[in-house]
C-alpha positions as CSV (number, residue, x, y, z in Angstrom):
1,M,81.2,118.8,78.2
2,S,82.7,115.7,76.5
3,E,82.1,114.8,72.9
4,H,80.4,111.5,74.1
5,Y,77.9,113.3,76.2
6,D,77.3,116.1,73.5
7,E,76.1,113.4,71.1
8,H,73.0,113.0,73.2
9,Y,72.1,116.6,72.6
10,I,72.7,116.2,68.8
11,N,70.4,113.2,68.9
12,S,67.6,115.3,70.4
13,V,68.2,118.2,67.9
14,T,68.1,116.0,64.8
15,A,65.1,114.1,66.1
16,L,63.3,117.4,66.6
17,G,63.9,118.1,62.9
18,D,61.8,115.0,62.1
19,T,58.7,116.5,63.6
20,H,59.3,120.3,63.3
21,E,60.9,122.5,60.7
22,V,64.4,123.0,61.9
23,V,66.5,125.1,59.5
24,T,70.1,126.4,59.6
25,T,70.2,130.2,59.9
26,Q,73.9,130.2,59.0
27,A,76.4,127.7,57.7
28,I,77.9,125.2,60.1
29,F,81.6,124.5,60.0
30,T,84.0,122.1,61.6
31,R,86.7,123.4,63.9
32,N,89.3,123.2,61.1
33,G,87.1,125.3,58.8
34,I,85.4,122.7,56.6
35,K,81.8,123.6,55.8
36,L,79.4,120.8,56.9
37,I,76.0,122.3,56.1
38,D,74.9,125.3,54.2
39,R,72.6,128.1,55.4
40,G,69.0,127.3,54.9
41,A,69.3,123.5,55.1
42,R,66.7,121.4,56.9
43,I,68.0,119.4,59.9
44,N,66.8,115.9,60.7
45,T,68.1,112.5,61.8
46,A,69.7,112.0,58.4
47,M,72.2,114.7,59.5
48,R,73.0,113.1,62.8
49,E,76.2,111.2,61.9
50,K,77.7,114.2,60.1
51,L,77.0,116.5,63.1
52,V,78.1,114.0,65.8
53,Q,81.5,113.3,64.2
54,H,82.8,116.9,64.5
55,K,83.3,119.8,66.8
56,L,81.1,122.5,65.4
57,I,81.5,126.3,64.8
58,P,79.4,128.1,65.7
59,A,77.7,126.2,68.5
60,I,74.8,124.2,67.1
61,D,72.2,126.3,69.0
62,E,73.4,129.5,67.4
63,C,72.9,128.1,63.9
64,L,69.3,126.8,64.0
65,S,65.8,128.1,64.1
66,V,62.6,126.0,64.7
67,A,59.0,126.5,63.8
68,D,56.7,127.1,66.8
69,G,59.5,127.4,69.2
70,V,59.5,128.4,72.9
71,T,58.8,132.1,73.5
72,N,58.3,134.2,76.6
73,A,54.6,134.3,75.8
74,S,54.4,130.5,75.5
75,L,56.3,130.1,78.8
76,R,53.8,132.4,80.5
77,D,50.9,130.5,79.0
78,R,52.2,127.1,80.2
79,A,52.9,128.6,83.7
80,R,49.3,129.9,83.8
81,E,48.0,126.4,82.9
82,I,50.0,124.8,85.7
83,L,48.8,127.3,88.3
84,D,45.2,126.9,87.3
85,N,45.1,123.1,86.8
86,E,47.9,121.4,88.8
87,P,46.5,120.4,92.3
88,R,49.9,120.6,94.1
89,F,50.1,124.3,93.3
90,Q,46.7,125.1,94.8
91,F,48.0,125.4,98.4
92,F,50.2,128.3,97.4
93,R,47.3,130.3,96.0
94,P,45.7,131.6,99.3
95,G,49.1,133.1,100.4
96,L,49.6,135.1,97.2
97,P,48.0,138.4,96.3
98,G,47.5,137.2,92.8
99,T,49.3,135.5,89.9
100,A,50.1,138.6,87.7
101,R,53.6,139.1,89.0
102,L,54.4,135.4,88.7
103,L,53.3,135.3,85.1
104,N,54.8,138.6,84.1
105,A,58.2,137.4,85.2
106,F,58.1,134.7,82.5
107,Y,57.2,137.3,80.0
108,A,59.9,139.7,81.1
109,M,62.7,137.1,81.6
110,P,65.8,137.5,79.3
111,L,65.7,134.9,76.5
112,N,67.8,134.9,73.4
113,A,67.4,132.8,70.2
114,P,70.0,130.0,71.1
115,L,68.5,129.4,74.5
116,A,64.9,129.6,73.3
117,F,66.0,126.9,70.8
118,K,67.4,124.8,73.7
119,L,64.2,125.1,75.6
120,T,62.3,124.0,72.5
121,V,64.4,120.9,72.3
122,A,63.6,120.2,76.0
123,R,59.9,120.8,75.5
124,E,59.6,118.5,72.4
125,R,62.2,115.9,73.1
126,R,62.8,115.9,76.9
127,P,59.4,117.1,78.3
128,E,60.2,115.8,81.8
129,I,63.1,118.4,81.9
130,F,60.9,121.2,80.5
131,E,57.9,120.6,82.7
132,H,60.1,120.2,85.8
133,S,61.8,123.5,84.9
134,V,58.5,125.4,84.6
135,Q,57.1,124.1,87.9
136,M,60.4,124.7,89.7
137,T,60.4,128.3,88.3
138,L,57.0,128.9,89.7
139,I,58.1,127.8,93.2
140,A,61.2,129.9,92.9
141,L,59.2,133.0,91.9
142,I,56.8,132.4,94.8
143,L,59.8,132.4,97.2
144,A,61.2,135.5,95.4
145,I,58.0,137.4,95.7
146,K,57.6,136.4,99.4
147,S,61.2,137.7,99.9
148,R,60.2,141.1,98.3
149,L,62.6,140.9,95.4
150,P,62.2,143.7,92.9
151,E,60.6,143.1,89.4
152,R,64.0,143.0,87.6
153,D,65.2,140.3,90.0
154,L,62.0,138.3,89.4
155,A,62.8,138.2,85.7
156,S,66.3,136.9,86.5
157,V,64.9,134.3,88.8
158,A,62.5,133.2,86.1
159,A,65.4,132.8,83.6
160,A,67.6,131.0,86.1
161,G,64.7,128.6,86.9
162,M,63.9,127.8,83.3
163,L,67.5,127.3,82.4
164,H,68.8,125.5,85.5
165,D,68.7,122.0,84.0
166,I,69.8,122.7,80.4
167,G,73.0,120.8,81.3
168,E,70.9,117.6,81.5
169,L,70.1,117.9,77.8
170,H,73.8,116.9,77.2
171,I,73.5,113.7,79.4
172,D,72.4,110.3,78.2
173,P,68.6,110.2,79.1
174,A,69.0,106.7,80.4
175,L,71.2,107.9,83.3
176,L,68.4,110.2,84.5
177,R,65.6,107.6,84.6
178,H,64.3,106.9,88.1
179,G,65.9,103.8,89.5
180,H,68.7,103.6,87.0
181,P,71.9,102.4,88.8
182,L,74.8,104.8,88.4
183,D,78.4,103.8,88.6
184,P,80.9,106.5,89.7
185,D,81.7,107.6,86.1
186,A,78.0,108.1,85.3
187,M,77.4,109.9,88.6
188,R,80.3,112.3,87.7
189,H,78.5,113.3,84.5
190,V,75.1,113.7,86.2
191,Y,76.6,115.7,89.0
192,A,78.4,117.9,86.4
193,H,75.1,119.2,84.9
194,P,75.1,122.5,86.9
195,M,78.6,123.2,85.6
196,T,77.6,122.3,82.0
197,A,74.7,124.8,82.2
198,Y,77.0,127.5,83.7
199,L,79.5,127.0,80.8
200,I,76.7,127.4,78.3
201,L,75.2,130.5,80.0
202,Q,78.5,132.3,80.6
203,T,79.0,132.8,76.8
204,Y,76.0,135.2,76.8
205,P,76.5,138.5,78.6
206,M,72.8,138.9,79.5
207,F,73.0,135.7,81.5
208,H,76.4,136.1,83.1
209,P,77.4,136.2,85.9
210,E,74.1,136.7,87.9
211,I,71.9,134.1,86.3
212,S,74.7,131.7,85.3
213,T,76.0,131.7,88.9
214,A,72.6,131.0,90.4
215,V,72.2,128.1,88.0
216,F,75.6,126.7,89.0
217,E,74.5,126.8,92.6
218,H,71.1,125.2,92.4
219,H,72.3,121.9,93.9
220,E,74.5,123.4,96.6
221,R,73.4,123.4,100.3
222,L,74.1,125.9,103.1
223,D,75.7,123.2,105.3
224,G,78.2,122.3,102.5
225,S,76.5,119.0,101.7
226,G,75.6,119.9,98.1
227,Y,77.4,119.8,94.7
228,P,79.3,120.4,92.5
229,R,81.6,122.5,94.8
230,G,80.3,121.9,98.3
231,L,79.7,125.6,98.9
232,K,78.6,126.8,102.3
233,G,76.5,129.6,103.8
234,E,77.2,133.1,102.3
235,E,79.3,131.5,99.5
236,I,75.9,130.8,97.9
237,G,74.2,133.9,96.4
238,R,70.6,134.8,97.3
239,M,69.2,133.7,93.9
240,G,71.1,130.4,94.2
241,Q,69.5,129.9,97.6
242,I,66.1,130.5,96.2
243,L,66.7,128.1,93.3
244,M,68.1,125.3,95.5
245,L,65.0,125.3,97.8
246,A,62.6,125.5,94.9
247,E,64.4,122.6,93.2
248,A,64.2,120.5,96.4
249,V,60.5,121.3,96.9
250,N,59.5,120.5,93.3
251,A,61.5,117.3,93.3
252,L,59.7,116.2,96.4
253,F,56.3,117.1,94.9
254,E,57.1,115.1,91.8
255,K,58.0,112.0,93.8
256,S,55.4,112.0,96.6
257,W,52.6,114.3,96.0
258,H,50.1,111.6,95.0
259,T,50.7,109.7,98.1
260,H,51.5,112.3,100.8
261,G,50.3,115.7,99.5
262,A,51.7,118.6,101.3
263,A,52.4,116.6,104.5
264,R,55.8,115.4,103.3
265,L,56.8,118.9,102.4
266,A,56.2,120.0,106.0
267,V,58.4,117.2,107.3
268,M,61.1,117.9,104.7
269,L,61.2,121.6,105.7
270,K,61.4,120.7,109.4
271,M,64.4,118.3,108.8
272,N,66.4,120.5,106.4
273,R,66.8,123.8,108.3
274,R,70.6,123.6,108.1
275,K,70.6,123.0,104.3
276,F,68.3,125.9,103.3
277,D,67.8,129.6,104.3
278,R,65.5,129.8,107.3
279,E,63.6,132.8,106.0
280,L,62.8,131.0,102.8
281,I,61.7,127.9,104.7
282,N,59.5,130.1,106.9
283,H,57.8,131.5,103.8
284,L,56.8,128.0,102.8
285,V,55.8,127.1,106.3
286,R,53.5,130.1,106.5
287,L,52.0,129.1,103.1
288,L,51.4,125.6,104.4
289,N,49.8,126.9,107.6
290,S,47.6,129.5,105.9
291,G,46.7,127.6,102.7
292,E,44.7,124.6,101.9
293,R,46.3,121.3,102.7
294,A,45.6,120.1,99.2
295,G,46.1,116.6,98.1
296,P,46.3,113.2,99.9
297,G,47.0,113.4,103.6
298,G,49.3,110.4,103.6
299,A,47.8,108.6,106.6
300,G,46.6,105.6,104.5
301,N,47.2,102.1,105.8
302,V,50.2,102.9,108.1
303,S,51.0,100.3,110.7
304,S,53.1,100.8,113.8
305,E,55.0,97.6,113.0
306,S,56.1,98.9,109.5
307,V,57.0,102.3,110.9
308,A,59.0,100.6,113.7
309,A,60.8,98.4,111.2
310,Q,61.8,101.5,109.2
311,L,63.0,103.3,112.3
312,N,65.0,100.3,113.5
313,Q,66.8,100.1,110.1
314,L,67.6,103.8,110.3
315,A,68.9,103.4,113.8
316,E,71.1,100.5,112.6
317,V,72.6,102.7,109.9
318,F,73.8,105.1,112.6
319,R,75.0,102.3,114.9
320,L,77.0,100.7,112.1
321,W,78.8,103.9,111.4
322,H,79.6,104.6,115.0
323,H,81.1,101.1,115.2
324,A,83.2,101.6,112.1
325,H,84.3,105.1,113.1
326,H,85.3,104.2,116.6
327,T,87.4,101.3,115.4
328,C,89.4,103.4,113.0
329,P,93.2,103.6,113.6
330,P,94.5,106.9,115.0
331,G,94.5,109.6,112.4
332,V,92.2,107.9,110.0
333,A,89.1,109.8,111.3
334,E,90.6,113.0,109.8
335,E,90.8,111.5,106.3
336,P,88.5,113.4,103.9
337,L,86.0,110.6,103.1
338,V,85.8,109.4,106.7
339,A,85.3,112.9,107.9
340,F,82.7,113.6,105.3
341,V,80.6,110.6,106.2
342,N,80.9,111.3,109.9
343,Q,79.9,114.9,109.5
344,R,76.9,114.2,107.3
345,L,75.6,111.4,109.6
346,T,76.3,113.6,112.7
347,D,74.2,116.4,111.1
348,L,71.4,114.0,110.4
349,E,71.4,112.7,114.0
350,R,71.4,116.3,115.2
351,T,68.4,117.1,113.0
352,L,66.5,114.1,114.4
353,L,67.2,115.2,118.0
354,E,66.0,118.7,117.2
355,T,62.7,117.3,115.8
356,G,62.2,115.3,119.0
357,F,63.7,111.9,118.0
358,H,66.7,110.3,119.6
359,P,68.6,108.3,116.9
360,D,69.3,105.4,119.4
361,E,65.6,105.0,120.4
362,L,63.7,105.7,117.2
363,A,61.4,102.7,117.2
364,A,60.3,103.5,120.8
365,F,58.4,106.5,119.4
366,T,55.7,104.1,118.0
367,T,54.9,102.7,121.4
368,G,51.5,103.8,122.6
369,I,50.4,105.4,119.3
370,E,49.6,102.1,117.5
371,N,46.1,103.4,116.6
372,D,46.9,107.0,115.9
373,T,47.3,106.8,112.1
374,A,47.9,110.6,111.7
375,V,50.9,110.6,114.1
376,L,52.2,107.3,112.6
377,A,52.0,108.9,109.2
378,E,54.1,111.9,110.2
379,I,56.7,109.6,111.9
380,Q,56.8,107.5,108.7
381,L,57.4,110.6,106.7
382,M,60.2,111.6,109.0
383,A,61.7,108.2,108.6
384,S,61.4,108.3,104.9
385,E,63.1,111.7,104.7
386,S,65.9,110.5,107.0
387,R,66.4,107.4,104.9
388,R,66.5,109.6,101.7
389,Q,69.2,111.7,103.3
390,A,71.2,108.6,104.2
391,C,70.9,107.4,100.7
392,D,72.2,110.8,99.4
393,I,75.2,110.2,101.6
394,L,75.8,106.8,100.0
395,K,75.5,108.4,96.5
396,E,78.0,111.1,97.4
397,V,80.5,108.5,98.8
398,R,80.3,106.6,95.6
399,R,80.9,109.8,93.6
400,R,84.0,110.6,95.7
401,W,85.3,107.1,95.9
402,A,87.4,107.1,92.7
403,A,89.3,110.3,93.8
404,L,90.2,108.8,97.1
405,R,90.7,105.1,96.2
406,D,94.5,105.0,96.2
407,D,95.4,107.0,99.3
408,S,92.6,106.4,101.8
409,A,93.6,104.3,104.8
410,G,90.0,104.8,106.0
411,R,88.7,102.9,103.0
412,A,87.9,99.7,105.1
413,A,85.8,101.7,107.6
414,V,83.8,103.4,104.9
415,E,83.4,100.2,102.9
416,F,82.1,98.4,106.0
417,W,79.5,101.0,106.5
418,V,78.5,101.4,102.9
419,A,78.0,97.7,102.2
420,R,75.7,97.3,105.3
421,A,73.9,100.6,104.9
422,Q,73.1,99.8,101.3
423,T,71.5,96.5,102.3
424,L,69.4,98.2,105.0
425,L,68.3,101.1,102.7
426,Q,67.9,99.1,99.5
427,A,64.1,99.5,99.6
428,D,64.7,103.2,98.8
């Protein structure tokens, strides 16, 4: 973690002290032994400059207590409220024998004082991170219970879920706002948040290595398309595999539940069987099939013209890459960035074929079903998920660009595709 990005966490900590009683439980020193703040002092924004200017010993989380902070009991209570009141969780309920094991896992999860303080900062100053973490943890626990994990492992899953995004507390909040443009340097910091969380957790034996490793892996994918290390298959632990699917499902719910309900989840699961464990996906599919299809159906005012236009744009993204790739000079196709784009787009094309859509003839699938809004809605969701995955490829190219800028002869081919694909997909 850089000093620059640590200052954002100090901002949140000191702002918390303006609304809650935050007190030092021990003196805070600089790295060279100078005492900055005595034990028993109140922390607020007046202390910000003093704290930001120095490397601190001990770490700030180990020196502070807060009134009415996060506890296991308060986490369990918030999880119960979500299960009882959040509509998008209702379709899970019929497939579960009850909620006791889910809620008990929050109560049994390991939680020490420094990390409880960190979760309190999230709850009070970054509620979007806190609420996302509780909801993601519920989905992870459902997957863990369906996978017949023992009680001890459920507690570890709960801890990993609640702590998986603590690295984001050290990132400028502006970079995480939806729609905020990210240059390669900003993307590097955002993509590093699993590593930041891992480095925090590895300092506490009760969280390392089992929980810390799962947290590190929560954005990886079985096909190697994830980050931060591009791990594949069995390189990712079982708990990490649970977290990464739960994270993807919850992110999808947050973005599209109000417009598509559970329908988009069904499409996402169908189109991502290479990225996530099939057994875990099948658990969710069975829940979808046996439970209530709660929420909006997503059919709405879908027109065959708009769906055809989206599919044509998607087909053009594939055609542009095939042209750029086939015109590469000999040997360039093996370059890392060229090979990466080619592999990811090939995988997406293969997924479309497996779901019944030929990438070169996508728009033709709307012919003859102009008045079938239900089928059009499902095809639109497929197109939307495919476009999202294409946009993810663009993001990853931008993240990798700086490292390959000087020695990539394939830069022209990738630049050609990126410029035109961005224009086609800019609506996303």
